[in-house]
LUMMI-64467 format. One record per residue (C-alpha): residue in three letters; x, y, z. Coordinates in steps of 0.2 Angstrom, whole numbers. Example, Ala and Ser with C-alpha at 12.3 -4.5 7.8 and 13.67 -1.06 7.14 Angstrom:
// residues 2
   code       X       Y       Z
    ALA      62     -22      39
    SER      68      -5      36
// end
This chain:
// residues 88
   code       X       Y       Z
    MET     497     478     494
    SER     496     475     476
    GLU     513     486     471
    CYS     523     475     483
    VAL     515     460     477
    ILE     519     465     458
    GLU     537     470     463
    PHE     540     452     468
    VAL     532     445     456
    ASP     543     455     443
    LYS     557     447     451
    LEU     552     431     447
    PRO     563     421     433
    PRO     554     425     417
    GLY     545     407     414
    TYR     538     408     432
    ARG     533     427     431
    THR     525     423     413
    VAL     513     409     420
    ILE     509     419     436
    VAL     504     436     426
    LEU     494     426     413
    SER     485     415     426
    GLU     484     428     441
    LEU     484     444     434
    GLU     476     441     416
    GLY     464     427     422
    MET     467     415     409
    SER     464     396     411
    ASN     478     383     411
    LYS     473     377     395
    ASP     474     394     386
    ILE     492     397     394
    SER     498     382     388
    GLU     491     386     370
    ILE     499     403     371
    LEU     516     396     378
    GLY     516     381     366
    ILE     519     369     382
    SER     509     356     386
    LEU     496     358     400
    ASN     504     347     412
    ASN     520     358     409
    VAL     508     374     415
    LYS     503     367     430
    ILE     521     363     436
    ARG     527     380     431
    LEU     512     388     442
    HIS     515     377     457
    ARG     533     381     456
    ALA     530     400     453
    ARG     518     401     467
    ALA     529     392     479
    LYS     544     404     475
    LEU     532     419     476
    LYS     527     414     493
    THR     545     411     500
    GLU     551     428     493
    LEU     535     437     499
    ASN     538     429     517
    GLU     556     434     518
    GLY     553     453     511
    CYS     536     456     519
    ASP     527     457     535
    PHE     508     454     533
    TYR     494     461     544
    HIS     477     466     544
    ASN     474     485     543
    ASP     460     495     552
    GLN     449     492     537
    ASN     452     474     541
    THR     461     472     523
    LEU     477     462     521
    ALA     492     473     521
    CYS     512     472     521
    ASP     526     482     526
    ARG     541     479     519
    LYS     555     470     530
    GLN     572     481     532
    VAL     586     471     527
    GLN     601     474     539
    ILE     617     474     533
    LEU     631     466     544
    PRO     648     472     544
    LYS     661     459     538
    PRO     671     450     552
    PRO     688     456     555
    LYS     703     444     545
// end
């Protein structure tokens, strides 16, 4: 599961990816992130909100979530269907 989520985090735009990694993976406070990145606390909050929303959308489009036999949240990648081009 975490490998799948990390893959989607890696695809986020750099500004979003940085705040998500610092907040969710490194466990830093918003205040610490603002100091490290040299941006305002409000800007950190806005970026985190937008990054989480984008990540949620991408995960919902790319993964099917379920609880496995151990009642742990798991996911399977959705298959991408490539449709043929319509005739001209």
